[in-house]
N, C-alpha and C positions, 0 to 999 in steps of 0.2 A: 502492500498501502506506499503511496504517494502522499506526505504532508509536505503542504506546497506553506511556504513564507510568506512568497508577497507574491503578486498580480503586475504585471502592467501592460497595461494597453496603450498600442504605443501606433501615433496617426505620421501615417504619407506625410506630413509639411512641418513646417521650421517654425517654430517659434518665436513672438516677439512683434509687435503693434504692426511694423513697417509689413517682413512677415503673411501677415494675417492678411490686411487690409489688400497685396499685392493677389494675394486666392478669393478672395474676395469678391476684384474688381472683374478674375480670368475665372472662376466662373459664373457668376450672375452681371454683369457688364456685357463682355465678349463672348459668352456661351464659351464656351472651353472643357472640354471631357475636363468630368472632376479626376483629380489626383488624386481626392485620398475618401475613401470609402468610410471608414469611420469615422472623416468628419463629417460626411453624407448621417451618417447615425445619429452622429451626438449632437448636433450645429441645424436649427430650422435658418430662415434666410439670413437672418441679423442678431441674435443670439442659441444659446446655449439654454437646447431642450432639457425644461423639469424634467424630464424624464432619466433623462441619463445621470441628473446631477443625483437625482432621488436613488437608481441603483448605487449611483460609483459610493455614494453616503452607506445605506445599505454592506458591500460589500465589506465598508471597509469593518461595522459591528466585527466581520470573523477576521476578516484578512488585511493585512499593511496593501495598501491600492497605490501605486502608482500611472496617473494618466499621464506619457510623454510626447513629445513630439519630437522626430531622426534627430536633430542638432540637439539635445537633454540627453540622448543615450546614455547609461553607464558603461565599462571600458566591455566590462564582460558581452555585454549583449551584444556590442558592436560587436568585436568578433565575432559572432557565433551565425552572425549577415544576413540574417533573418532582412525576407523580402515584406515591406511594408505594405501593408496598415496589419495591422496583429495581437493576438494575446496572448505575452507567454507565463510563466508561470517560473518562481524559482525555488529548489526546496535547498535543502543542506549543502548539494552535492554540483544538480546540475539547471540546468534548464531546461522548460518543457512550452514547444510553443502549445497554442491549447485553442485557440486561432489564427489555422495562417491567412494568408492571402486569399488562397484556393476559396478558402472557407468565404470571405468577401465579395470575392467578385464569380465563381465559382460553387461548388460547393455549396447550397444553403442560399449565398446569397440574402445575406439579413439585409432591410430594409427599412426597420423600427430598431426602437429600444425595443421594447416588446421581445421583435424577433432575436436580435442579439442573444436577448436571455436566455431565449431558449434556447440557442444554440449556443451559449457560454455552458449553462447547470446540467447543460446532459453530457455538453467534456468532461466538465467536472464530475459528473459524477460515476463516469468510468474514471478516472485520476484518484477519487479519494472518496470508494463504494461507499463507506460507513457515514457520511458524512451531512445530516443534516439541514435540511437546505426551506425549513419550512416562514421562517422567522425571515432571512432574504428575500422569498417570491410573493410573503404580500403583498 
């Protein structure tokens, strides 16, 4: 059985006000293809979604959770060279890809926070089968 000590939600976008403005302009004004499926799930056109904040806050009751941009990654995650966006779990000894970029674009292709939560918990119950999610999913 795996015991996760931290969960990382990683955007395929850079942090910082200027980067957020450029991303918004490219997506909403210039109609360029979205570069980050996790951004589309967690943010509406102008603001972060309340459901996303609630989901992350609930997870923080059970795990250490970090929501990061690609330019904020710790070295151990950078070294793995994951395709972004993704969700990574950290144990004492290893990093485990909970949801890969493939999950965001092909397999499952979550379009909402609700769909992302469902896929996330399905995968988590495989990794940590004895874990109870009742409090998190309410």
